[in-house]
C-alpha positions in Angstrom: 114.6 82.0 63.0 113.8 84.4 66.1 112.4 84.6 69.4 110.7 87.1 71.6 113.8 88.3 73.1 115.8 88.4 70.0 113.0 90.7 68.6 112.7 92.8 72.0 116.6 93.7 71.2 116.4 94.6 68.0 113.0 96.7 68.3 114.9 98.4 71.1 117.6 99.3 68.9 115.4 100.5 66.1 113.8 103.0 68.3 117.1 104.3 69.1 118.3 107.1 67.0 121.9 106.7 68.1 121.9 103.1 66.5 123.3 103.0 63.3 122.1 99.2 62.7 121.3 96.2 64.5 120.7 92.6 63.4 120.0 89.2 64.9 122.7 86.7 64.7 123.1 83.0 65.7 119.4 82.6 66.1 118.2 78.8 66.9 119.5 78.0 70.5 118.6 82.1 71.5 121.3 83.8 69.4 122.1 87.6 69.9 121.9 91.0 68.4 124.7 92.9 67.3 124.5 96.6 67.1 126.3 99.5 65.8 126.2 102.4 68.3 127.5 106.0 68.3 130.2 105.8 70.6 128.9 108.7 72.8 125.4 106.7 73.4 126.6 103.0 74.3 126.4 103.5 78.1 123.0 104.9 77.9 121.7 102.0 75.3 123.2 99.7 77.8 121.5 101.1 81.3 118.3 101.6 79.3 117.9 98.0 77.5 119.2 95.6 80.3 116.4 96.5 82.9 113.7 96.8 80.3 114.8 93.3 78.8 114.9 92.3 82.5 111.4 93.7 83.3 109.7 91.8 80.1 111.4 88.4 80.2 112.4 88.0 83.8 115.9 87.3 82.7 119.2 89.0 82.6 120.6 90.3 79.6 124.2 89.7 78.5 125.7 92.8 77.1 129.5 92.7 75.6 130.8 95.9 74.3 133.5 95.5 71.5 135.2 97.8 69.2 135.5 97.6 65.5 139.6 97.0 64.5 141.6 97.1 61.4 140.2 93.9 60.4 142.2 90.9 59.0 145.7 91.9 58.2 149.5 90.5 58.5 151.1 91.2 61.6 154.5 91.9 61.4 
């Protein structure tokens, strides 16, 4: 289950050689995409996708930057 907005974001990511992977998550009521992006390309991706999304859908694109961690582990 997807929507035009999610398809747009995934297609935008697929066109970018600095994206290591992209997929839709949490569909149904809008959902989101998660993208694995080369560190040196994060800002460029954000500044290119957000205005294109706004132009296509007349909505702001919320972008959250996160970093991978060591995953689940015991904290001492």
